[in-house]
N, CA, C and O atoms as a Maestro MAE file, in Angstrom:
{
 s_m_m2io_version
 :::
 2.0.0
}

f_m_ct {
 s_m_title
 :::
 protein
 m_atom[348] {
  # First column is atom index #
  i_m_mmod_type
  r_m_x_coord
  r_m_y_coord
  r_m_z_coord
  i_m_residue_number
  s_m_chain_name
  s_m_pdb_residue_name
  s_m_pdb_atom_name
  i_m_atomic_number
  :::
  1 25 -50.034 83.585 128.712 1 A "MET " " N  " 7
  2 3 -50.611 84.207 129.823 1 A "MET " " CA " 6
  3 2 -50.351 85.750 129.424 1 A "MET " " C  " 6
  4 15 -49.244 86.204 129.135 1 A "MET " " O  " 8
  5 25 -51.617 86.513 129.459 2 A "SER " " N  " 7
  6 3 -51.199 88.280 128.894 2 A "SER " " CA " 6
  7 2 -51.008 88.331 130.891 2 A "SER " " C  " 6
  8 15 -51.107 87.648 131.910 2 A "SER " " O  " 8
  9 25 -50.571 90.125 130.201 3 A "LEU " " N  " 7
  10 3 -49.533 90.991 131.861 3 A "LEU " " CA " 6
  11 2 -50.717 91.170 132.544 3 A "LEU " " C  " 6
  12 15 -50.467 91.556 133.686 3 A "LEU " " O  " 8
  13 25 -52.080 91.039 132.305 4 A "GLU " " N  " 7
  14 3 -52.646 91.051 133.380 4 A "GLU " " CA " 6
  15 2 -52.554 90.090 134.085 4 A "GLU " " C  " 6
  16 15 -52.206 90.284 135.250 4 A "GLU " " O  " 8
  17 25 -52.870 88.543 133.568 5 A "GLU " " N  " 7
  18 3 -53.013 87.640 134.542 5 A "GLU " " CA " 6
  19 2 -51.572 87.489 135.304 5 A "GLU " " C  " 6
  20 15 -51.567 86.726 136.270 5 A "GLU " " O  " 8
  21 25 -50.353 88.146 134.960 6 A "GLU " " N  " 7
  22 3 -49.789 87.796 135.568 6 A "GLU " " CA " 6
  23 2 -48.859 89.127 136.441 6 A "GLU " " C  " 6
  24 15 -47.649 89.346 136.506 6 A "GLU " " O  " 8
  25 25 -50.010 89.817 137.014 7 A "ARG " " N  " 7
  26 3 -50.110 91.136 137.830 7 A "ARG " " CA " 6
  27 2 -50.300 90.605 139.595 7 A "ARG " " C  " 6
  28 15 -50.772 89.494 139.836 7 A "ARG " " O  " 8
  29 25 -49.962 91.346 140.475 8 A "ASP " " N  " 7
  30 3 -50.201 90.713 141.778 8 A "ASP " " CA " 6
  31 2 -52.109 91.528 141.799 8 A "ASP " " C  " 6
  32 15 -52.391 92.576 141.217 8 A "ASP " " O  " 8
  33 25 -52.731 90.996 142.309 9 A "ILE " " N  " 7
  34 3 -53.823 91.759 142.444 9 A "ILE " " CA " 6
  35 2 -53.939 91.854 144.235 9 A "ILE " " C  " 6
  36 15 -53.393 90.932 144.840 9 A "ILE " " O  " 8
  37 25 -54.503 92.739 144.908 10 A "ILE " " N  " 7
  38 3 -54.589 92.408 145.920 10 A "ILE " " CA " 6
  39 2 -56.548 93.357 146.015 10 A "ILE " " C  " 6
  40 15 -57.286 93.729 145.102 10 A "ILE " " O  " 8
  41 25 -56.698 93.408 147.398 11 A "THR " " N  " 7
  42 3 -58.052 93.889 147.754 11 A "THR " " CA " 6
  43 2 -57.583 95.147 148.812 11 A "THR " " C  " 6
  44 15 -56.712 94.905 149.648 11 A "THR " " O  " 8
  45 25 -58.138 96.353 148.741 12 A "VAL " " N  " 7
  46 3 -58.265 97.160 150.266 12 A "VAL " " CA " 6
  47 2 -59.173 98.286 150.028 12 A "VAL " " C  " 6
  48 15 -59.683 98.910 149.097 12 A "VAL " " O  " 8
  49 25 -59.117 98.237 151.880 13 A "GLU " " N  " 7
  50 3 -59.989 98.488 152.582 13 A "GLU " " CA " 6
  51 2 -59.367 100.047 153.280 13 A "GLU " " C  " 6
  52 15 -58.391 100.491 153.884 13 A "GLU " " O  " 8
  53 25 -61.145 100.620 152.518 14 A "ASP " " N  " 7
  54 3 -60.575 102.102 152.688 14 A "ASP " " CA " 6
  55 2 -60.848 102.620 154.101 14 A "ASP " " C  " 6
  56 15 -61.543 101.801 154.702 14 A "ASP " " O  " 8
  57 25 -60.688 103.190 154.498 15 A "GLU " " N  " 7
  58 3 -61.068 104.300 156.487 15 A "GLU " " CA " 6
  59 2 -62.334 103.999 155.862 15 A "GLU " " C  " 6
  60 15 -61.896 102.998 155.296 15 A "GLU " " O  " 8
  61 25 -63.634 104.036 155.466 16 A "TYR " " N  " 7
  62 3 -65.187 103.402 155.728 16 A "TYR " " CA " 6
  63 2 -66.051 102.338 155.453 16 A "TYR " " C  " 6
  64 15 -67.250 102.065 155.517 16 A "TYR " " O  " 8
  65 25 -64.213 101.488 154.886 17 A "GLY " " N  " 7
  66 3 -65.037 99.755 154.879 17 A "GLY " " CA " 6
  67 2 -65.207 99.796 153.082 17 A "GLY " " C  " 6
  68 15 -65.248 98.656 152.619 17 A "GLY " " O  " 8
  69 25 -65.312 100.946 151.999 18 A "LYS " " N  " 7
  70 3 -65.489 100.029 150.746 18 A "LYS " " CA " 6
  71 2 -63.732 98.456 150.648 18 A "LYS " " C  " 6
  72 15 -62.735 98.301 151.354 18 A "LYS " " O  " 8
  73 25 -64.066 97.997 149.884 19 A "GLU " " N  " 7
  74 3 -63.070 97.585 148.963 19 A "GLU " " CA " 6
  75 2 -62.922 98.036 148.045 19 A "GLU " " C  " 6
  76 15 -63.912 98.515 147.493 19 A "GLU " " O  " 8
  77 25 -61.727 98.119 147.450 20 A "ARG " " N  " 7
  78 3 -61.408 98.347 145.896 20 A "ARG " " CA " 6
  79 2 -60.470 96.997 145.728 20 A "ARG " " C  " 6
  80 15 -60.136 96.287 146.677 20 A "ARG " " O  " 8
  81 25 -60.033 96.725 144.068 21 A "THR " " N  " 7
  82 3 -59.381 95.859 143.807 21 A "THR " " CA " 6
  83 2 -58.146 96.830 143.173 21 A "THR " " C  " 6
  84 15 -58.251 97.898 142.570 21 A "THR " " O  " 8
  85 25 -57.051 96.131 143.504 22 A "PHE " " N  " 7
  86 3 -56.037 97.323 142.337 22 A "PHE " " CA " 6
  87 2 -54.732 95.825 142.015 22 A "PHE " " C  " 6
  88 15 -54.190 95.000 142.751 22 A "PHE " " O  " 8
  89 25 -54.698 96.081 140.742 23 A "SER " " N  " 7
  90 3 -52.978 95.719 139.996 23 A "SER " " CA " 6
  91 2 -51.987 96.228 141.236 23 A "SER " " C  " 6
  92 15 -52.129 97.122 142.071 23 A "SER " " O  " 8
  93 25 -51.408 95.706 141.102 24 A "VAL " " N  " 7
  94 3 -49.486 95.754 141.612 24 A "VAL " " CA " 6
  95 2 -48.798 95.932 140.661 24 A "VAL " " C  " 6
  96 15 -48.275 94.928 140.177 24 A "VAL " " O  " 8
  97 25 -48.513 97.352 139.987 25 A "GLU " " N  " 7
  98 3 -47.731 97.501 138.915 25 A "GLU " " CA " 6
  99 2 -45.823 97.320 139.331 25 A "GLU " " C  " 6
  100 15 -44.870 96.667 138.908 25 A "GLU " " O  " 8
  101 25 -46.059 98.210 140.252 26 A "ALA " " N  " 7
  102 3 -44.672 97.814 141.105 26 A "ALA " " CA " 6
  103 2 -44.448 98.489 142.336 26 A "ALA " " C  " 6
  104 15 -45.016 99.499 142.749 26 A "ALA " " O  " 8
  105 25 -42.952 97.360 143.237 27 A "LEU " " N  " 7
  106 3 -42.839 97.852 144.571 27 A "LEU " " CA " 6
  107 2 -41.662 98.614 144.333 27 A "LEU " " C  " 6
  108 15 -40.765 98.358 143.530 27 A "LEU " " O  " 8
  109 25 -41.762 99.609 145.140 28 A "LEU " " N  " 7
  110 3 -39.735 100.638 144.995 28 A "LEU " " CA " 6
  111 2 -39.757 101.463 146.561 28 A "LEU " " C  " 6
  112 15 -40.370 102.113 147.408 28 A "LEU " " O  " 8
  113 25 -38.470 100.776 146.079 29 A "ALA " " N  " 7
  114 3 -37.590 101.082 147.573 29 A "ALA " " CA " 6
  115 2 -37.047 102.725 147.392 29 A "ALA " " C  " 6
  116 15 -36.125 102.998 146.624 29 A "ALA " " O  " 8
  117 25 -37.793 103.813 148.253 30 A "VAL " " N  " 7
  118 3 -37.179 104.920 148.080 30 A "VAL " " CA " 6
  119 2 -37.127 105.995 149.560 30 A "VAL " " C  " 6
  120 15 -37.832 106.334 150.511 30 A "VAL " " O  " 8
  121 25 -35.614 106.243 148.901 31 A "GLU " " N  " 7
  122 3 -35.236 106.848 150.487 31 A "GLU " " CA " 6
  123 2 -35.186 105.988 151.443 31 A "GLU " " C  " 6
  124 15 -34.685 106.605 152.384 31 A "GLU " " O  " 8
  125 25 -35.459 104.664 151.851 32 A "ALA " " N  " 7
  126 3 -34.900 103.833 152.809 32 A "ALA " " CA " 6
  127 2 -36.699 103.156 153.067 32 A "ALA " " C  " 6
  128 15 -37.045 102.328 153.909 32 A "ALA " " O  " 8
  129 25 -37.634 103.906 151.948 33 A "GLU " " N  " 7
  130 3 -39.010 103.570 152.400 33 A "GLU " " CA " 6
  131 2 -39.752 102.708 151.452 33 A "GLU " " C  " 6
  132 15 -39.165 102.663 150.371 33 A "GLU " " O  " 8
  133 25 -40.990 101.910 151.489 34 A "THR " " N  " 7
  134 3 -41.200 101.424 150.322 34 A "THR " " CA " 6
  135 2 -42.107 101.505 149.932 34 A "THR " " C  " 6
  136 15 -42.310 102.472 150.666 34 A "THR " " O  " 8
  137 25 -43.141 101.408 149.324 35 A "TYR " " N  " 7
  138 3 -43.902 101.823 148.095 35 A "TYR " " CA " 6
  139 2 -44.420 101.092 146.725 35 A "TYR " " C  " 6
  140 15 -44.052 100.456 145.737 35 A "TYR " " O  " 8
  141 25 -45.691 101.726 147.484 36 A "ALA " " N  " 7
  142 3 -46.842 100.799 146.136 36 A "ALA " " CA " 6
  143 2 -46.980 101.623 144.940 36 A "ALA " " C  " 6
  144 15 -46.998 102.841 145.121 36 A "ALA " " O  " 8
  145 25 -47.104 101.074 143.484 37 A "LEU " " N  " 7
  146 3 -47.686 101.807 142.434 37 A "LEU " " CA " 6
  147 2 -48.497 100.681 142.412 37 A "LEU " " C  " 6
  148 15 -48.065 99.575 142.087 37 A "LEU " " O  " 8
  149 25 -50.066 100.972 142.857 38 A "LEU " " N  " 7
  150 3 -51.414 100.896 142.536 38 A "LEU " " CA " 6
  151 2 -51.885 101.720 141.642 38 A "LEU " " C  " 6
  152 15 -51.819 102.948 141.685 38 A "LEU " " O  " 8
  153 25 -52.688 100.620 140.272 39 A "THR " " N  " 7
  154 3 -53.797 100.719 139.721 39 A "THR " " CA " 6
  155 2 -55.151 99.832 139.626 39 A "THR " " C  " 6
  156 15 -55.237 98.604 139.597 39 A "THR " " O  " 8
  157 25 -56.302 100.913 139.581 40 A "SER " " N  " 7
  158 3 -58.102 100.154 139.967 40 A "SER " " CA " 6
  159 2 -57.917 98.873 138.759 40 A "SER " " C  " 6
  160 15 -57.343 99.096 137.694 40 A "SER " " O  " 8
  161 25 -58.114 98.413 138.879 41 A "ASN " " N  " 7
  162 3 -58.893 97.108 138.554 41 A "ASN " " CA " 6
  163 2 -60.343 97.052 137.831 41 A "ASN " " C  " 6
  164 15 -60.609 96.253 136.934 41 A "ASN " " O  " 8
  165 25 -61.478 98.271 138.487 42 A "GLU " " N  " 7
  166 3 -62.553 99.150 138.303 42 A "GLU " " CA " 6
  167 2 -63.202 100.396 136.958 42 A "GLU " " C  " 6
  168 15 -64.166 100.662 136.240 42 A "GLU " " O  " 8
  169 25 -61.493 100.914 137.432 43 A "ASN " " N  " 7
  170 3 -61.528 101.836 135.916 43 A "ASN " " CA " 6
  171 2 -60.996 102.450 135.782 43 A "ASN " " C  " 6
  172 15 -60.117 102.358 136.638 43 A "ASN " " O  " 8
  173 25 -60.757 103.554 134.916 44 A "ASN " " N  " 7
  174 3 -59.379 103.883 134.821 44 A "ASN " " CA " 6
  175 2 -58.582 104.937 135.142 44 A "ASN " " C  " 6
  176 15 -57.834 105.470 134.323 44 A "ASN " " O  " 8
  177 25 -58.741 105.439 136.822 45 A "ASP " " N  " 7
  178 3 -58.161 106.740 137.605 45 A "ASP " " CA " 6
  179 2 -56.278 106.590 137.099 45 A "ASP " " C  " 6
  180 15 -55.664 105.816 136.365 45 A "ASP " " O  " 8
  181 25 -55.874 107.832 137.992 46 A "ASP " " N  " 7
  182 3 -54.811 107.361 137.340 46 A "ASP " " CA " 6
  183 2 -53.746 106.523 139.107 46 A "ASP " " C  " 6
  184 15 -54.059 106.401 140.292 46 A "ASP " " O  " 8
  185 25 -52.743 106.237 138.443 47 A "PRO " " N  " 7
  186 3 -52.098 105.501 139.270 47 A "PRO " " CA " 6
  187 2 -52.497 106.178 141.604 47 A "PRO " " C  " 6
  188 15 -52.461 107.257 142.195 47 A "PRO " " O  " 8
  189 25 -52.832 104.594 142.041 48 A "ILE " " N  " 7
  190 3 -52.114 105.464 143.947 48 A "ILE " " CA " 6
  191 2 -51.139 104.610 143.953 48 A "ILE " " C  " 6
  192 15 -50.862 103.443 143.675 48 A "ILE " " O  " 8
  193 25 -50.691 105.620 144.381 49 A "ILE " " N  " 7
  194 3 -49.231 105.644 145.684 49 A "ILE " " CA " 6
  195 2 -49.620 105.344 147.248 49 A "ILE " " C  " 6
  196 15 -50.163 105.931 148.184 49 A "ILE " " O  " 8
  197 25 -49.014 104.074 146.966 50 A "MET " " N  " 7
  198 3 -49.149 104.105 148.953 50 A "MET " " CA " 6
  199 2 -47.577 103.586 149.457 50 A "MET " " C  " 6
  200 15 -46.607 103.169 148.824 50 A "MET " " O  " 8
  201 25 -47.766 103.766 150.541 51 A "GLN " " N  " 7
  202 3 -46.519 103.898 151.047 51 A "GLN " " CA " 6
  203 2 -46.955 102.002 151.771 51 A "GLN " " C  " 6
  204 15 -48.008 101.677 152.320 51 A "GLN " " O  " 8
  205 25 -45.876 101.207 151.528 52 A "VAL " " N  " 7
  206 3 -46.136 100.254 152.341 52 A "VAL " " CA " 6
  207 2 -44.978 100.379 153.920 52 A "VAL " " C  " 6
  208 15 -43.933 101.017 154.047 52 A "VAL " " O  " 8
  209 25 -45.873 99.294 155.147 53 A "LEU " " N  " 7
  210 3 -45.439 99.667 156.255 53 A "LEU " " CA " 6
  211 2 -45.659 98.644 156.745 53 A "LEU " " C  " 6
  212 15 -46.743 98.080 156.593 53 A "LEU " " O  " 8
  213 25 -44.614 98.120 157.505 54 A "ASP " " N  " 7
  214 3 -43.968 96.598 157.787 54 A "ASP " " CA " 6
  215 2 -44.183 96.915 159.748 54 A "ASP " " C  " 6
  216 15 -43.482 97.625 160.469 54 A "ASP " " O  " 8
  217 25 -45.290 96.156 160.083 55 A "GLU " " N  " 7
  218 3 -45.381 96.520 161.325 55 A "GLU " " CA " 6
  219 2 -44.957 94.376 161.773 55 A "GLU " " C  " 6
  220 15 -44.460 93.484 161.085 55 A "GLU " " O  " 8
  221 25 -45.563 94.416 163.399 56 A "LYS " " N  " 7
  222 3 -45.154 93.160 164.315 56 A "LYS " " CA " 6
  223 2 -46.631 92.368 163.187 56 A "LYS " " C  " 6
  224 15 -46.385 91.605 162.254 56 A "LYS " " O  " 8
  225 25 -47.679 92.681 163.483 57 A "ASP " " N  " 7
  226 3 -48.743 91.745 163.080 57 A "ASP " " CA " 6
  227 2 -49.033 92.344 161.063 57 A "ASP " " C  " 6
  228 15 -49.946 93.104 160.739 57 A "ASP " " O  " 8
  229 25 -48.320 91.927 160.367 58 A "GLY " " N  " 7
  230 3 -48.536 92.458 158.853 58 A "GLY " " CA " 6
  231 2 -47.476 93.337 158.913 58 A "GLY " " C  " 6
  232 15 -46.642 93.826 159.676 58 A "GLY " " O  " 8
  233 25 -48.130 93.317 157.033 59 A "GLN " " N  " 7
  234 3 -48.117 94.990 156.258 59 A "GLN " " CA " 6
  235 2 -49.125 95.633 156.043 59 A "GLN " " C  " 6
  236 15 -50.033 94.889 155.670 59 A "GLN " " O  " 8
  237 25 -49.470 96.900 156.110 60 A "TYR " " N  " 7
  238 3 -50.275 97.555 155.896 60 A "TYR " " CA " 6
  239 2 -49.690 98.837 154.818 60 A "TYR " " C  " 6
  240 15 -48.566 99.340 154.818 60 A "TYR " " O  " 8
  241 25 -50.982 99.190 153.836 61 A "LEU " " N  " 7
  242 3 -50.534 100.751 152.944 61 A "LEU " " CA " 6
  243 2 -51.765 100.946 153.610 61 A "LEU " " C  " 6
  244 15 -52.791 100.372 153.976 61 A "LEU " " O  " 8
  245 25 -50.681 102.937 153.578 62 A "VAL " " N  " 7
  246 3 -51.040 104.370 153.975 62 A "VAL " " CA " 6
  247 2 -50.688 105.062 153.449 62 A "VAL " " C  " 6
  248 15 -49.536 105.488 153.524 62 A "VAL " " O  " 8
  249 25 -52.177 105.720 152.171 63 A "GLY " " N  " 7
  250 3 -52.015 106.909 151.532 63 A "GLY " " CA " 6
  251 2 -50.775 107.744 151.729 63 A "GLY " " C  " 6
  252 15 -50.204 107.998 152.789 63 A "GLY " " O  " 8
  253 25 -50.405 108.197 150.261 64 A "VAL " " N  " 7
  254 3 -49.260 109.133 149.997 64 A "VAL " " CA " 6
  255 2 -50.004 110.273 149.982 64 A "VAL " " C  " 6
  256 15 -50.869 110.123 149.119 64 A "VAL " " O  " 8
  257 25 -50.127 111.641 150.654 65 A "THR " " N  " 7
  258 3 -50.413 112.577 150.407 65 A "THR " " CA " 6
  259 2 -50.080 113.813 150.053 65 A "THR " " C  " 6
  260 15 -50.867 114.688 149.692 65 A "THR " " O  " 8
  261 25 -48.441 113.934 150.191 66 A "ASP " " N  " 7
  262 3 -47.837 114.562 149.964 66 A "ASP " " CA " 6
  263 2 -47.312 114.836 148.667 66 A "ASP " " C  " 6
  264 15 -46.473 113.949 148.512 66 A "ASP " " O  " 8
  265 25 -47.325 115.973 147.040 67 A "PRO " " N  " 7
  266 3 -46.694 115.764 146.270 67 A "PRO " " CA " 6
  267 2 -46.228 115.796 145.950 67 A "PRO " " C  " 6
  268 15 -46.388 115.448 144.780 67 A "PRO " " O  " 8
  269 25 -44.925 116.224 146.333 68 A "ILE " " N  " 7
  270 3 -43.286 115.941 146.548 68 A "ILE " " CA " 6
  271 2 -43.331 114.657 146.608 68 A "ILE " " C  " 6
  272 15 -42.974 114.205 145.520 68 A "ILE " " O  " 8
  273 25 -43.693 113.539 147.620 69 A "LYS " " N  " 7
  274 3 -43.320 112.458 147.819 69 A "LYS " " CA " 6
  275 2 -43.965 112.201 146.624 69 A "LYS " " C  " 6
  276 15 -43.154 112.513 145.752 69 A "LYS " " O  " 8
  277 25 -44.579 111.960 146.313 70 A "LYS " " N  " 7
  278 3 -45.958 111.167 144.882 70 A "LYS " " CA " 6
  279 2 -45.036 111.199 143.853 70 A "LYS " " C  " 6
  280 15 -44.698 110.189 143.237 70 A "LYS " " O  " 8
  281 25 -44.468 112.686 143.564 71 A "ASN " " N  " 7
  282 3 -43.703 112.559 142.327 71 A "ASN " " CA " 6
  283 2 -41.869 112.187 142.707 71 A "ASN " " C  " 6
  284 15 -41.263 112.032 141.647 71 A "ASN " " O  " 8
  285 25 -41.225 112.077 143.583 72 A "ILE " " N  " 7
  286 3 -40.426 110.980 144.054 72 A "ILE " " CA " 6
  287 2 -41.278 109.484 142.909 72 A "ILE " " C  " 6
  288 15 -41.543 109.240 141.732 72 A "ILE " " O  " 8
  289 25 -41.380 108.939 144.135 73 A "VAL " " N  " 7
  290 3 -41.695 108.211 143.909 73 A "VAL " " CA " 6
  291 2 -41.697 107.532 142.086 73 A "VAL " " C  " 6
  292 15 -41.165 106.519 141.632 73 A "VAL " " O  " 8
  293 25 -42.677 108.791 141.292 74 A "LEU " " N  " 7
  294 3 -43.616 108.794 139.701 74 A "LEU " " CA " 6
  295 2 -42.024 108.430 139.406 74 A "LEU " " C  " 6
  296 15 -41.600 107.420 138.845 74 A "LEU " " O  " 8
  297 25 -41.360 109.401 139.877 75 A "ASP " " N  " 7
  298 3 -39.931 109.727 139.098 75 A "ASP " " CA " 6
  299 2 -39.044 108.249 139.402 75 A "ASP " " C  " 6
  300 15 -38.022 108.083 138.735 75 A "ASP " " O  " 8
  301 25 -39.350 107.434 140.175 76 A "ALA " " N  " 7
  302 3 -38.367 106.791 140.792 76 A "ALA " " CA " 6
  303 2 -38.392 105.662 139.453 76 A "ALA " " C  " 6
  304 15 -37.513 105.076 138.821 76 A "ALA " " O  " 8
  305 25 -40.481 105.721 139.376 77 A "TYR " " N  " 7
  306 3 -40.340 104.374 138.419 77 A "TYR " " CA " 6
  307 2 -40.217 104.762 137.007 77 A "TYR " " C  " 6
  308 15 -39.262 104.303 136.381 77 A "TYR " " O  " 8
  309 25 -40.917 105.419 136.513 78 A "GLU " " N  " 7
  310 3 -39.624 106.043 135.170 78 A "GLU " " CA " 6
  311 2 -38.408 105.739 135.136 78 A "GLU " " C  " 6
  312 15 -38.165 105.399 133.978 78 A "GLU " " O  " 8
  313 25 -37.605 105.678 135.690 79 A "ILE " " N  " 7
  314 3 -36.578 105.706 135.575 79 A "ILE " " CA " 6
  315 2 -36.088 103.925 135.572 79 A "ILE " " C  " 6
  316 15 -35.251 103.211 135.019 79 A "ILE " " O  " 8
  317 25 -37.251 103.793 136.606 80 A "ALA " " N  " 7
  318 3 -37.042 101.473 136.313 80 A "ALA " " CA " 6
  319 2 -37.842 101.455 135.054 80 A "ALA " " C  " 6
  320 15 -37.354 100.557 134.368 80 A "ALA " " O  " 8
  321 25 -38.803 101.995 134.440 81 A "VAL " " N  " 7
  322 3 -39.278 101.651 133.305 81 A "VAL " " CA " 6
  323 2 -38.077 101.816 132.529 81 A "VAL " " C  " 6
  324 15 -37.465 100.964 131.885 81 A "VAL " " O  " 8
  325 25 -37.826 103.078 132.692 82 A "ASP " " N  " 7
  326 3 -36.125 103.584 131.124 82 A "ASP " " CA " 6
  327 2 -35.466 101.918 130.994 82 A "ASP " " C  " 6
  328 15 -35.423 101.078 130.095 82 A "ASP " " O  " 8
  329 25 -34.950 102.000 132.581 83 A "ALA " " N  " 7
  330 3 -33.811 101.178 132.307 83 A "ALA " " CA " 6
  331 2 -34.110 99.703 132.332 83 A "ALA " " C  " 6
  332 15 -33.071 99.044 132.366 83 A "ALA " " O  " 8
  333 25 -35.218 98.978 132.325 84 A "ASN " " N  " 7
  334 3 -35.973 97.501 132.159 84 A "ASN " " CA " 6
  335 2 -37.397 97.669 131.148 84 A "ASN " " C  " 6
  336 15 -38.366 96.987 131.480 84 A "ASN " " O  " 8
  337 25 -37.480 98.237 130.375 85 A "PRO " " N  " 7
  338 3 -38.048 98.172 129.007 85 A "PRO " " CA " 6
  339 2 -39.082 97.034 129.091 85 A "PRO " " C  " 6
  340 15 -38.331 96.197 129.592 85 A "PRO " " O  " 8
  341 25 -40.238 96.407 128.967 86 A "ALA " " N  " 7
  342 3 -40.922 95.498 128.502 86 A "ALA " " CA " 6
  343 2 -39.823 95.202 127.660 86 A "ALA " " C  " 6
  344 15 -38.851 95.760 127.152 86 A "ALA " " O  " 8
  345 25 -40.550 93.746 127.741 87 A "ASP " " N  " 7
  346 3 -40.414 92.876 126.185 87 A "ASP " " CA " 6
  347 2 -42.048 93.411 124.816 87 A "ASP " " C  " 6
  348 15 -42.107 92.902 123.697 87 A "ASP " " O  " 8
  :::
 }
 m_bond[347] {
  # First column is bond index #
  i_m_from
  i_m_to
  i_m_order
  :::
  1 1 2 1
  2 2 3 1
  3 3 4 2
  4 3 5 1
  5 5 6 1
  6 6 7 1
  7 7 8 2
  8 7 9 1
  9 9 10 1
  10 10 11 1
  11 11 12 2
  12 11 13 1
  13 13 14 1
  14 14 15 1
  15 15 16 2
  16 15 17 1
  17 17 18 1
  18 18 19 1
  19 19 20 2
  20 19 21 1
  21 21 22 1
  22 22 23 1
  23 23 24 2
  24 23 25 1
  25 25 26 1
  26 26 27 1
  27 27 28 2
  28 27 29 1
  29 29 30 1
  30 30 31 1
  31 31 32 2
  32 31 33 1
  33 33 34 1
  34 34 35 1
  35 35 36 2
  36 35 37 1
  37 37 38 1
  38 38 39 1
  39 39 40 2
  40 39 41 1
  41 41 42 1
  42 42 43 1
  43 43 44 2
  44 43 45 1
  45 45 46 1
  46 46 47 1
  47 47 48 2
  48 47 49 1
  49 49 50 1
  50 50 51 1
  51 51 52 2
  52 51 53 1
  53 53 54 1
  54 54 55 1
  55 55 56 2
  56 55 57 1
  57 57 58 1
  58 58 59 1
  59 59 60 2
  60 59 61 1
  61 61 62 1
  62 62 63 1
  63 63 64 2
  64 63 65 1
  65 65 66 1
  66 66 67 1
  67 67 68 2
  68 67 69 1
  69 69 70 1
  70 70 71 1
  71 71 72 2
  72 71 73 1
  73 73 74 1
  74 74 75 1
  75 75 76 2
  76 75 77 1
  77 77 78 1
  78 78 79 1
  79 79 80 2
  80 79 81 1
  81 81 82 1
  82 82 83 1
  83 83 84 2
  84 83 85 1
  85 85 86 1
  86 86 87 1
  87 87 88 2
  88 87 89 1
  89 89 90 1
  90 90 91 1
  91 91 92 2
  92 91 93 1
  93 93 94 1
  94 94 95 1
  95 95 96 2
  96 95 97 1
  97 97 98 1
  98 98 99 1
  99 99 100 2
  100 99 101 1
  101 101 102 1
  102 102 103 1
  103 103 104 2
  104 103 105 1
  105 105 106 1
  106 106 107 1
  107 107 108 2
  108 107 109 1
  109 109 110 1
  110 110 111 1
  111 111 112 2
  112 111 113 1
  113 113 114 1
  114 114 115 1
  115 115 116 2
  116 115 117 1
  117 117 118 1
  118 118 119 1
  119 119 120 2
  120 119 121 1
  121 121 122 1
  122 122 123 1
  123 123 124 2
  124 123 125 1
  125 125 126 1
  126 126 127 1
  127 127 128 2
  128 127 129 1
  129 129 130 1
  130 130 131 1
  131 131 132 2
  132 131 133 1
  133 133 134 1
  134 134 135 1
  135 135 136 2
  136 135 137 1
  137 137 138 1
  138 138 139 1
  139 139 140 2
  140 139 141 1
  141 141 142 1
  142 142 143 1
  143 143 144 2
  144 143 145 1
  145 145 146 1
  146 146 147 1
  147 147 148 2
  148 147 149 1
  149 149 150 1
  150 150 151 1
  151 151 152 2
  152 151 153 1
  153 153 154 1
  154 154 155 1
  155 155 156 2
  156 155 157 1
  157 157 158 1
  158 158 159 1
  159 159 160 2
  160 159 161 1
  161 161 162 1
  162 162 163 1
  163 163 164 2
  164 163 165 1
  165 165 166 1
  166 166 167 1
  167 167 168 2
  168 167 169 1
  169 169 170 1
  170 170 171 1
  171 171 172 2
  172 171 173 1
  173 173 174 1
  174 174 175 1
  175 175 176 2
  176 175 177 1
  177 177 178 1
  178 178 179 1
  179 179 180 2
  180 179 181 1
  181 181 182 1
  182 182 183 1
  183 183 184 2
  184 183 185 1
  185 185 186 1
  186 186 187 1
  187 187 188 2
  188 187 189 1
  189 189 190 1
  190 190 191 1
  191 191 192 2
  192 191 193 1
  193 193 194 1
  194 194 195 1
  195 195 196 2
  196 195 197 1
  197 197 198 1
  198 198 199 1
  199 199 200 2
  200 199 201 1
  201 201 202 1
  202 202 203 1
  203 203 204 2
  204 203 205 1
  205 205 206 1
  206 206 207 1
  207 207 208 2
  208 207 209 1
  209 209 210 1
  210 210 211 1
  211 211 212 2
  212 211 213 1
  213 213 214 1
  214 214 215 1
  215 215 216 2
  216 215 217 1
  217 217 218 1
  218 218 219 1
  219 219 220 2
  220 219 221 1
  221 221 222 1
  222 222 223 1
  223 223 224 2
  224 223 225 1
  225 225 226 1
  226 226 227 1
  227 227 228 2
  228 227 229 1
  229 229 230 1
  230 230 231 1
  231 231 232 2
  232 231 233 1
  233 233 234 1
  234 234 235 1
  235 235 236 2
  236 235 237 1
  237 237 238 1
  238 238 239 1
  239 239 240 2
  240 239 241 1
  241 241 242 1
  242 242 243 1
  243 243 244 2
  244 243 245 1
  245 245 246 1
  246 246 247 1
  247 247 248 2
  248 247 249 1
  249 249 250 1
  250 250 251 1
  251 251 252 2
  252 251 253 1
  253 253 254 1
  254 254 255 1
  255 255 256 2
  256 255 257 1
  257 257 258 1
  258 258 259 1
  259 259 260 2
  260 259 261 1
  261 261 262 1
  262 262 263 1
  263 263 264 2
  264 263 265 1
  265 265 266 1
  266 266 267 1
  267 267 268 2
  268 267 269 1
  269 269 270 1
  270 270 271 1
  271 271 272 2
  272 271 273 1
  273 273 274 1
  274 274 275 1
  275 275 276 2
  276 275 277 1
  277 277 278 1
  278 278 279 1
  279 279 280 2
  280 279 281 1
  281 281 282 1
  282 282 283 1
  283 283 284 2
  284 283 285 1
  285 285 286 1
  286 286 287 1
  287 287 288 2
  288 287 289 1
  289 289 290 1
  290 290 291 1
  291 291 292 2
  292 291 293 1
  293 293 294 1
  294 294 295 1
  295 295 296 2
  296 295 297 1
  297 297 298 1
  298 298 299 1
  299 299 300 2
  300 299 301 1
  301 301 302 1
  302 302 303 1
  303 303 304 2
  304 303 305 1
  305 305 306 1
  306 306 307 1
  307 307 308 2
  308 307 309 1
  309 309 310 1
  310 310 311 1
  311 311 312 2
  312 311 313 1
  313 313 314 1
  314 314 315 1
  315 315 316 2
  316 315 317 1
  317 317 318 1
  318 318 319 1
  319 319 320 2
  320 319 321 1
  321 321 322 1
  322 322 323 1
  323 323 324 2
  324 323 325 1
  325 325 326 1
  326 326 327 1
  327 327 328 2
  328 327 329 1
  329 329 330 1
  330 330 331 1
  331 331 332 2
  332 331 333 1
  333 333 334 1
  334 334 335 1
  335 335 336 2
  336 335 337 1
  337 337 338 1
  338 338 339 1
  339 339 340 2
  340 339 341 1
  341 341 342 1
  342 342 343 1
  343 343 344 2
  344 343 345 1
  345 345 346 1
  346 346 347 1
  347 347 348 2
  :::
 }
}
């Protein structure tokens, strides 16, 4: 099984109703919040960071626009990867 086959695949609908498919690279708990690091399956864009919100009717992803918060999440991801390198 390849690494791509092991990734969780999700479809996200934007505010305009357009659907895009992403691989979930990581779920990270940072400062009491949960974030998802997503990569596009359609092109080679930079990873997208979204906050995971738990609501009574399900979970939702919300885009993170604050550059400081994005950097904190990316730093946490780098630390996690460095601490647990892939085989």
